[in-house]
N, C-alpha and C positions, 0 to 999 in steps of 0.2 A: 504494500500500500504506500509506503514511503517513496518508492521509486515512481509510482504513479503521480503522487503529489509533486515530487521534484520535477518530473517531466512537464507536468501541467504548469508549474511556476516558470520553468524555462521558456516554454512555448508562449505563455502569456506575456512575459517580459519581452521576449524577442519580437513577437508579432505586434504587440501594442506599444512597444517602446515606453513602458511605464516608468515612472520615476521610482528610484529605489525605495522610498518610504511607502509607496503604494504596493510594491511587491512584498514588503515586510507585512503590511496590513493584510494583504491577500493571503499570505502564508499562514498568519495567525488565524484568520477566518477559516481556512481550509483545515488546519489542525484541530480547531474547535469542533467543526462539523464532523471530522473523523472520530474524535473522542465520543461525541454524542451518538454517532451511528454505531460504534463498537459496543456501547452499553445498552443498545436497544434490546428489549426483551421480546421473545416470541413464545407462542404457545405451540407445543408439539403434542400431537395425538399419535400414540404409538399402538399399533395393533399387532399382537403376537398370536399366531395360530399354532398350537401344539398339535402334533400328529395323532392318529388314532391307532397306530401300531401298538402291539402289546408292550406295556411298561414305558409308553412314550412320555409320561409326565415326570416331573422332577420336583424335589424339595430344595434344590440348590439356590444360591443367590445368583441372579441373572443381571448382567450389565450389557450396555450397548454403546457403541461409538458411532455417530453419524458424521459424515464429512462431505464437503464439496471438494473442489480441486485441491485446496491446501489447508483450509481451516476446518477444525473439527469441534464437536461438542460431545461430552461423555456423560452418561447417566449410569452410575455404578450399581444401583440396587433398584431395578424397575418396580418390584413389588411395593416398595415404600411410597411409590407414586400412585398406587391403586386407590380407587375410591372407597373400597371396603377393606378395612383392616383385618377382618376375620376370614376373608376369602382365601382359599387355597389356590394360588395362581399357578399357572404352567402345568395344569393337569391334563390327562388324556382327552383330546378332542376340544379343549377349551379355546375360545377366542377371547384373549384378555386385552383390555383397553386401558391405557395409561395416559393421563393428561399431565404433561410436564412443562414447566416454565424454565427457559434458559436464554442465554444470549442468542441473538439471531445470527445465522450464517449468511454471508453476503450473496451466495449463489445457491441454486437448488441442490438438495442432497443427492449424491450419486454414489456414495460409499457407505458401507455398514460393516461393523465388526461386532457380532453378537457373541457373548461369552458366558460361561458358567464357572463357578468356583469349584465345582465337583464335590460340594459338601452335601450333607443331609442323608436321610434314609434312602432316597432314590436319586442318586446323582446323575444317571444317564437321562438324556432328554432328546426327543425327536421333534424337530421344528419344521413346519411346512413353509411358512412365510412370515415376513415382518413388513408391515406397511407403516409409513410415517407421513404425517401431514404437518407441515410447518405453516403456521399462520403469522404472516407479517403484513402490516398495512400495505395494501396495493400489490403484493406479490405472494399470494398463497401458492404452495407447491405440495405435491404428493408424489411419493415414490414407493413402489412395492418391490421388495427383494425376495426372490424365490430362494428358499434355503434347502428344503428337502434333504436334511442331513441330520445324523446323530451328533450330538455334542456329548461325547462320552469317551472314556478311555477303554471301555469294554466293547465298543462297536466301531466299525470302519467309519471314518478315516482315523479313528483313535486320537482325537484332539478335543479340547474343551472350548473350541471357538469355531465360528464360521465367518469368513470374510467374503463380502461380495462387492466387487468394484465395477460399477456401471458407468464410470466417468468416461467421457470421450477422450480418446487418445489424441496425441498431437496430430497424427495422420488424419483422423476423423475430423478434427477441428479445421485443418487446412483444406480438406476436401469439401467441407460445407461452405467454405469461403469462395470456391470456384463456382461460377454460374453454370 
């Protein structure tokens, strides 16, 4: 973001031939706007669909990281964000919904890392999908990540996390620029 601000200031100064004091004022203004924008809060609605395979549910602590191209936000214990404290989340066939407040990401979410700490009576967990809705004034976004994977040390792929990267690659970005 700093590079963007620096480039903006350079171009503004160069193209408009502003006086140095105007450039300083403009840089302070942009810095202030950047600080306000980075503290903007968003509402995230996270849907987690547990599978219906035998022993799909878990009692473990579940966390998730969502990211856009470079900026991320982490929610370490999703069940703590549930609406019902007594509910047994992440059980066989359940669709669990969590409403979470956090800082806004500057671009739509395209990466997810879902994890379990492997604790509890039933540590293995089969997940069908995770869907996230980010509500930001003027730019709501939704992304669904297909998981269809065990998060368990006793089932393939023998890991306690699932990462899904749907972010456009540099090649895809360049291709979309060509008419």
